[in-house]
C-alpha atoms as one frame of an Amber mdcrd trajectory, in Angstrom:
protein
   0.290   0.130   0.066   2.967   2.426   0.975   4.594   1.452  -2.583   1.466
   2.216  -4.545   0.802   5.695  -2.763   4.383   6.658  -3.253   4.130   5.613
  -7.094   0.908   7.820  -7.288   2.754  10.847  -5.815   5.869  10.442  -7.978
   3.442   9.857 -11.066   1.846  13.245 -10.191   5.010  15.001  -9.663   6.342
  13.797 -13.136   3.112  14.790 -14.806   3.109  18.379 -13.387   6.764  19.149
 -13.814   8.424  17.066 -16.484   8.505  18.652 -19.922  10.347  16.854 -22.889
  13.515  18.544 -24.314  13.010  20.259 -27.678  14.602  22.621 -29.905  11.585
  24.711 -30.181  10.488  26.908 -27.134   7.848  25.140 -24.938   6.278  28.031
 -22.524   5.160  25.552 -19.686   3.542  28.375 -17.396   3.421  32.128 -18.624
   4.388  34.866 -15.995   1.793  35.080 -13.553   1.680  38.806 -13.270  -0.890
  40.756 -11.555  -3.427  42.157 -14.380  -3.034  45.642 -12.767  -1.709  47.415
  -9.504  -3.446  50.606  -8.131  -1.099  53.248  -6.512  -4.301  54.865  -4.556
  -8.109  54.716  -4.737  -8.675  58.060  -6.301 -10.303  58.367  -9.858  -6.927
  59.857 -10.916  -4.909  57.237  -9.441  -1.990  55.618 -11.852  -2.608  52.230
 -12.446  -0.651  49.730 -14.874  -1.531  46.912 -17.008   0.407  44.751 -19.153
   0.691  44.160 -23.361   0.764  40.714 -24.219   2.029  38.869 -27.207   0.709
  35.472 -28.454  -0.178  34.983 -24.627   3.266  36.118 -23.473   3.690  39.517
 -21.545   5.830  41.901 -23.103   6.075  44.992 -21.118   3.822  47.232 -18.718
   2.222  50.679 -19.408   0.772  53.056 -16.656  -2.058  55.806 -16.991  -4.572
  57.454 -14.811  -7.586  54.876 -13.998  -9.773  56.521 -16.025  -7.305  56.835
 -19.210  -5.873  53.063 -19.139  -8.518  51.293 -20.827  -8.428  53.602 -23.847
  -4.790  53.652 -24.135  -4.458  49.763 -23.510  -6.732  49.290 -26.562  -4.921
  51.587 -28.642  -1.554  50.240 -28.083  -2.932  46.440 -28.615  -4.874  47.836
 -31.705  -1.424  48.947 -33.028   0.554  45.980 -32.128  -1.966  43.652 -33.910
  -1.656  45.756 -37.091   1.978  45.482 -36.997   1.812  41.878 -36.088  -0.138
  41.408 -39.466   2.114  43.048 -41.682   5.411  41.647 -40.320   4.275  38.053
 -40.234   2.788  37.642 -43.337   5.286  39.872 -45.242   7.932  38.353 -47.282
  10.543  40.678 -45.552  12.692  39.436 -43.057  14.096  42.454 -41.450  12.249
  44.021 -38.398  13.254  47.807 -37.461  12.132  49.157 -34.261  12.962  52.749
 -34.139  12.790  55.421 -31.216  11.945  59.005 -32.066  11.598  62.114 -30.349
   8.384  63.886 -29.943   7.620  66.810 -27.912  10.768  65.733 -26.062   8.852
  62.023 -25.394  10.486  59.019 -27.075   8.173  57.392 -29.490   8.174  53.490
 -30.641   7.784  53.088 -34.360   7.827  49.227 -35.829   8.601  49.141 -39.346
   7.695  52.974 -39.513   4.623  52.333 -38.054   3.491  54.143 -34.687   3.115
  51.695 -31.706   3.246  53.658 -28.805   4.485  56.627 -26.444   6.748  56.287
 -23.560   5.506  58.674 -20.949   6.869  59.509 -17.384   4.378  57.132 -15.563
   5.749  54.174 -17.906   9.281  54.991 -16.723   8.233  55.078 -13.143   7.297
  51.481 -13.087  11.011  50.533 -13.813  12.138  53.510 -11.960  14.164  54.625
 -14.900  13.960  57.795 -17.086  11.625  57.507 -20.478  14.404  57.162 -23.132
  15.782  54.175 -21.292  12.419  52.806 -20.674  11.877  53.104 -24.235  15.205
  51.097 -25.279  14.271  48.559 -23.161  10.758  48.186 -24.567  12.295  48.171
 -28.088  14.699  45.377 -27.313  11.932  43.416 -25.686   9.774  43.828 -28.900
  12.607  42.983 -31.363  13.428  39.912 -29.778   9.925  38.806 -29.199   8.511
  39.729 -32.655  11.539  37.640 -34.224  10.502  34.657 -32.062   6.677  34.961
 -32.818   7.203  34.996 -36.789   9.859  32.085 -36.231   7.074  30.107 -34.539
   4.785  30.607 -37.391   7.113  29.088 -39.665   5.967  25.417 -41.020   9.013
  23.813 -39.674   8.513  25.331 -36.002   4.760  24.256 -36.266   5.665  20.468
 -37.679   8.174  20.520 -34.907   5.838  21.806 -32.222   2.918  19.314 -33.486
   5.415  16.526 -33.142   5.856  17.262 -29.691   2.149  17.834 -29.115   1.759
  14.315 -30.314   4.225  12.829 -28.057   2.745  14.763 -25.303  -0.750  13.290
 -26.033   0.305   9.918 -26.640   1.947   9.995 -23.207  -1.165  11.411 -21.588
  -3.202   8.456 -23.079  -0.963   5.910 -21.806  -0.551   7.181 -18.589  -4.053
   7.508 -17.856  -4.541   3.854 -19.318  -1.941   2.522 -16.810  -3.935   4.805
 -14.143  -7.224   3.305 -15.447  -6.111  -0.195 -15.408  -4.380   0.064 -11.803
  -7.944   1.450 -10.548  -9.586  -1.722 -12.270  -7.028  -4.183 -10.879  -7.611
  -2.589  -7.152 -11.238  -2.868  -7.244 -11.171  -6.310  -8.107  -8.524  -7.186
  -5.827 -10.643  -5.720  -2.997  -7.646  -5.740  -0.495  -9.559  -7.131   2.326
  -8.263  -7.529   5.932  -7.404 -10.936   6.616  -9.074 -12.016   9.654  -7.011
 -14.065  12.213  -8.552 -16.158  14.685  -7.778 -13.201  17.555  -9.962 -10.793
  15.300 -12.654 -13.549  15.250 -12.610 -14.089  18.664 -13.007  -9.991  18.864
 -15.416  -8.577  16.406 -14.799  -5.204  17.258 -11.081  -5.444  15.878 -12.380
  -6.973  12.782 -14.828  -3.963  12.383 -12.088  -1.826  12.666  -9.699  -3.006
  10.388 -12.603  -2.898   7.623 -13.181   0.736   8.546  -9.553   1.116   8.085
  -9.602  -0.444   4.998 -12.294   1.651   3.763 -10.859   4.976   4.581  -7.374
   4.036   2.885  -9.292   2.801   0.024 -11.243   6.154  -0.701  -7.716   8.067
   0.081  -5.993   5.909  -2.780  -9.566   6.407  -5.104  -9.400  10.187  -4.740
  -5.613  10.355  -5.366  -6.018   8.482  -8.510  -8.752  10.699  -9.665  -6.567
  13.765  -8.732  -3.505  12.107 -10.768  -5.662  11.343 -14.028  -7.023  14.986
 -13.643  -3.548  16.279 -13.407  -2.141  13.971 -16.505  -5.362  15.537 -18.492
  -4.982  18.801 -17.304  -1.596  19.627 -17.464  -0.912  18.002 -20.502  -3.524
  19.977 -22.203  -2.290  23.140 -20.693   1.131  22.258 -22.124  -0.071  21.549
 -25.463  -2.035  24.740 -25.719   1.610  26.762 -24.884   3.292  24.899 -27.753
   1.345  26.903 -30.634   1.305  30.630 -30.847  -2.299  30.650 -32.009  -3.549
  28.895 -28.712  -1.076  30.204 -26.125  -3.578  33.241 -25.653  -6.205  30.612
 -24.994  -3.922  28.945 -22.468  -3.394  32.191 -20.731  -7.081  32.751 -20.413
  -7.779  29.584 -18.777  -5.032  30.177 -16.544  -6.916  33.363 -15.501 -10.053
  31.563 -15.132  -9.021  28.315 -13.751  -6.513  29.881 -11.409  -8.891  30.290
  -8.283 -11.221  27.056  -8.923  -8.041  25.186  -9.132  -6.757  26.378  -5.986
  -9.602  26.067  -3.971 -10.541  22.743  -5.402  -6.908  21.412  -4.543  -7.530
  22.599  -1.080 -10.676  21.019  -0.548  -9.642  17.933  -1.816  -6.488  17.667
   0.237  -8.604  18.412   3.228 -11.191  15.450   2.243  -8.066  12.847   1.838
  -6.642  14.058   5.151  -9.841  13.652   6.885 -10.306  10.372   5.734  -6.748
   9.458   6.380  -7.112  10.655   9.669 -10.205   8.251  10.291  -7.545   5.351
   9.182  -5.055   6.466  11.640  -8.053   6.651  14.715  -8.776   3.262  13.553
  -5.441   1.863  13.579  -4.552   3.331  16.862  -7.627   1.900  18.605  -6.770
  -1.564  16.769  -3.376  -1.564  18.126  -4.490  -0.957  21.686  -6.975  -3.652
  21.649  -4.508  -6.082  20.101  -2.372  -5.452  22.911  -4.941  -6.081  25.227
  -5.135  -2.677  27.011  -8.828  -2.087  26.339 -10.333  -5.397  25.425 -10.846
  -8.546  27.212 -13.454 -11.608  26.915 -15.496 -10.013  30.177 -15.881  -6.866
  28.817 -15.742  -7.156  24.900 -19.488  -6.580  24.176 -19.184  -3.301  26.469
 -16.111  -2.311  24.955 -17.430  -2.689  21.676 -19.908   0.107  22.179 -17.264
   2.304  24.032 -15.024   1.981  21.005 -17.983   2.911  18.469 -18.685   5.791
  20.575 -15.317   7.138  21.234 -14.322   6.529  17.496 -17.166   8.550  16.355
 -16.533  11.561  18.678 -13.040  11.460  17.815 -13.628  11.676  13.988 -16.218
  13.934  14.282 -13.951  16.444  16.247 -11.055  15.492  13.647 -13.298  16.657
  10.821 -13.933  20.138  12.472 -10.244  20.937  12.941  -9.638  19.759   9.470
 -12.404  21.731   8.060 -11.068  24.556  10.117  -7.511  24.449   8.643  -8.961
  23.785   5.254 -10.936  26.838   5.315  -7.831  29.132   6.594  -5.738  27.625
   3.454  -8.349  28.475   1.090  -8.522  31.917   2.140  -4.534  32.097   2.140
  -4.629  30.566  -1.550  -7.337  33.133  -2.397  -4.712  36.037  -1.246  -6.984
  37.008   1.791  -5.004  38.163   4.816  -6.332  35.995   7.809  -4.824  37.722
  10.365  -7.429  40.301  10.857  -9.850  37.474  10.372  -8.444  35.754  13.117
  -8.291  38.420  15.405 -12.231  38.999  14.829 -12.837  35.570  15.097 -11.473
  35.292  18.554 -13.557  38.093  19.412 -16.655  36.588  17.816 -15.606  33.500
  19.625 -15.912  35.327  23.226 -19.109  36.974  22.369 -20.810  33.471  21.429
 -19.431  31.769  24.081 -20.945  34.122  26.596 -24.370  34.054  24.623 -24.133
  30.410  24.267 -23.762  28.968  27.667 -25.937  26.313  27.465 -23.633  24.678
  24.191 -20.861  24.708  26.536 -22.632  22.987  29.567 -24.087  20.471  26.637
 -20.097  19.744  25.507 -19.126  19.541  29.256 -21.774  17.019  30.268 -21.349
  15.100  26.666 -17.482  14.736  27.582 -18.294  13.520  31.101 -21.009  10.854
  29.807 -18.275   9.640  27.400 -15.287   9.432  30.048 -17.717   7.952  32.455
 -19.282   5.648  30.301 -22.557   6.423  31.593 -23.823   5.180  27.770 -22.903
   4.544  24.563 -23.865   3.981  21.166 -26.151   0.724  20.787 -27.244   0.879
  24.826 -30.890   1.455  25.638 -31.480   3.945  27.932 -34.309   6.059  29.841
 -34.007   9.436  30.484 -36.928  10.730  32.679 -40.250   9.927  30.507 -38.421
   8.978  27.289 -36.036   6.269  26.668 -35.010   4.017  23.793 -31.875   3.055
  21.711 -29.229   5.464  21.572 -28.673   6.168  17.769 -26.411   9.052  18.022
 -24.094  10.631  20.767 -21.725  13.507  20.390 -20.903  16.341  22.710 -23.777
  18.443  22.126 -26.607  15.965  22.528 -27.950  12.351  22.469 -30.615  10.915
  19.992 -32.611   7.998  21.165 -34.984   5.850  18.905 -38.015   4.710  21.131
 -40.378   1.889  20.938 -42.676   3.690  18.322 -39.692   4.645  16.137 -39.728
   8.292  17.001 -36.127   9.823  17.156 -35.981  11.891  20.188 -33.357  14.444
  20.517 -32.160  15.161  24.395 -29.563  18.086  24.983 -26.647  16.569  26.853
 -27.327  19.216  29.574 -30.623  18.349  30.316 -29.525  14.635  31.286 -29.594
  14.634  35.140 -30.630  10.998  35.832 -30.182   8.290  33.187 -31.093   4.684
  33.296 -28.831   2.187  31.639 -30.598  -0.894  30.526 -27.831  -2.463  28.637
 -24.483  -1.583  30.545 -22.509  -4.765  30.570 -25.428  -7.140  31.532 -29.059
  -7.133  31.556 -31.790  -8.838  33.393 -35.389 -10.371  32.325 -37.658  -9.786
  35.279 -40.533 -12.079  35.236 -43.694 -12.190  37.247 -45.467 -15.337  36.701
 -49.252 -15.738  37.785 -50.163 -19.240  39.165 -54.014 -20.165  40.429 -54.517
 -20.477  44.365 -55.947 -23.874  43.648 -52.691 -25.308  42.100 -49.831 -27.155
  44.028 -47.207 -24.406  44.854 -44.289 -26.650  45.190 -45.058 -28.363  41.786
 -45.764 -25.201  39.863 -42.393 -24.013  41.375 -40.573 -26.973  40.396 -42.017
 -26.867  37.083 -40.914 -23.069  36.705 -37.462 -24.023  37.494 -36.941 -26.724
  35.083 -38.176 -24.988  32.237 -35.486 -22.317  33.254 -32.648 -24.788  33.741
 -33.349 -26.591  30.147 -33.457 -22.992  28.400 -30.162 -22.199  30.044 -28.872
 -25.716  28.752 -30.042 -24.947  25.173 -27.305 -24.092  23.131 -28.796 -21.539
  21.302 -29.798 -19.577  24.382 -26.695 -20.924  26.528 -24.516 -17.657  25.183
 -27.337 -15.438  25.927 -27.933 -16.306  29.829 -24.923 -15.391  31.936 -25.945
 -17.205  35.048 -28.342 -19.559  36.450 -31.864 -18.496  36.391 -33.055 -17.332
  39.854 -36.667 -18.674  40.981 -37.042 -16.136  43.763 -40.426 -17.598  45.088
 -44.097 -16.098  45.765 -43.568 -12.370  45.747 -47.075 -11.196  46.216 -50.832
 -12.345  46.221 -53.242 -10.641  43.817 -56.361 -10.611  42.480 -54.589 -12.958
  39.574 -53.450 -15.684  41.683 -49.929 -16.192  43.398 -47.438 -13.884  41.637
 -43.888 -15.965  41.295 -40.737 -13.795  40.532 -38.121 -15.153  38.028 -34.604
 -13.169  37.604 -32.484 -14.539  34.229 -29.225 -12.363  33.806 -28.561 -12.088
  30.230 -26.212 -10.248  27.895 -26.651  -6.757  27.321 -30.091  -5.918  25.222
 -30.959  -9.673  25.047 -33.244  -9.831  28.032 -36.291  -9.080  26.023 -35.479
 -12.139  23.779 -35.075 -14.611  26.807 -37.945 -13.434  28.391 -40.354 -13.947
  25.413 -38.771 -17.290  24.670 -39.183 -18.331  28.541 -42.756 -17.369  28.766
 -43.322 -19.544  25.582 -41.423 -22.486  26.865 -43.263 -21.979  30.032 -46.970
 -22.042  28.412 -46.248 -25.022  26.568 -45.092 -26.850  29.872 -47.958 -25.412
  31.819 -50.446 -27.017  29.137 -48.981 -30.096  29.337 -49.370 -30.726  32.909
 -52.968 -28.972  32.966 -51.842 -25.629  35.039 -53.956 -22.943  33.603 -52.626
 -19.234  34.000 -55.258 -17.603  36.022 -57.161 -14.369  34.882 -58.343 -11.732
  37.085 -61.230 -12.640  39.466 -63.510 -11.399  42.233 -65.801 -13.236  44.558
 -68.986 -12.200  46.244 -70.062 -13.325  49.801 -73.493 -12.530  50.681 -74.984
 -12.694  54.411 -78.082 -15.226  55.001 -79.703 -12.954  57.066 -79.200  -9.905
  54.834 -80.476 -12.463  52.198 -83.789 -13.317  54.044 -84.501  -9.680  54.882
 -84.488  -8.888  51.343 -86.997 -11.407  50.153 -89.683  -9.870  52.879 -89.703
  -6.824  50.575 -91.237  -8.323  47.289 -91.824  -4.762  46.185 -88.033  -3.925
  45.741 -87.573  -7.168  44.116 -86.477  -6.854  40.314 -89.601  -6.725  38.130
 -90.657  -9.239  35.552 -89.561  -9.274  32.106
């Protein structure tokens, strides 16, 4: 796995950085200059813009904020006219001249006017106007000759061969990555379950989760590699030809911000999933070393590990998301120092206004630390209760018997009853008729419990021998016999249902009936004779 990750990283680096050597020019990345810079905020402030040729920056010009757009368009229009006349003419000579007009240097190319260099232009390079004009003339001479040479048939054919080689390398690399992905999906590098892992299902579960997180990281890295191959290859090919180099620059300008933000988001996501894998690996190491798990507490520890893992992963996700947001802001050129200062003040204000959230977090931390309950437990809090489906530092969510999801803030949990911590108990009250032989009934109840305890199907769920406590109460239904059966967590209801079924079958086989609520009425003979002496109050005949 480590070698595969290393190979992916190396392939990404080679794809992005390496460029085949050739005699023709291959501009990998144009100069990433700022489109304009503003000296102050007034309408008459001086701003600067770049003049481009075939997508490459030539020189900067300066003007007031109101005039920069018109001057930029005029110079570009003059340069395009000069390019057309020079590129498609048979003349091979290029004559760049500097003439003085009104004490200002004016640049002509093949006797065609290009621009006038003013003091604002010279101030950009901190030189005088004439020196600035000479520098621009030298750059123009060199770049125009290079641009015309690139448009020659031989140069275009050479660049076309390079583009073909790059396209072939892109296709082969992409097919190699794709075949690797298919092979990885077929292999499905499942963690091998040893005998120790079979005895400790929580370890096997953590290994499965760790594998899933690493597989997700690998998948995203391979996708990033594919995107890098096609994106960088296309970008380089566009820069090979003078006709498409402007499109390369436009794509770079448009996609610069989305690419930066996308890379930050992808790295954050990969970091989160990799952190999940590290958390599972660390927990698995502790369990394998016997520090957290033994035969007596395996079921309970499984619930605790699930709870700790979920809470730790939630905190890790929040941390990485915060770091990702900060790096995204930095990549966009935003100064985060004032934001952090403002965030600290806002945090103080929010903390004062949300004391209940702080109480929730503190109480949730104590609940998890003290193991009051965990995911998968059945609890009762006040008048509500159910199966714990979600537990974090802020709230607890339980699902009751009617399927309702009940959310309880942790600060509201004062007294909680855990019905499944470490072990459970089936508490049975069995009615027996007053006319039945109580000793035989107690013996029969005990035999049914003992037979169930010896059944291989139920033996693992019953921890101790069932206790027949005896007659617990006399009621209108008969004699109430109390039975306790200690079970594994959450198994008390299954055991109780099966025990009632077996006991009903046993009662029917020996003719013992389960009594129903009954009431006896006793009438005094003297009162009955007195009642018969008053026929007028007797019931009328029908």
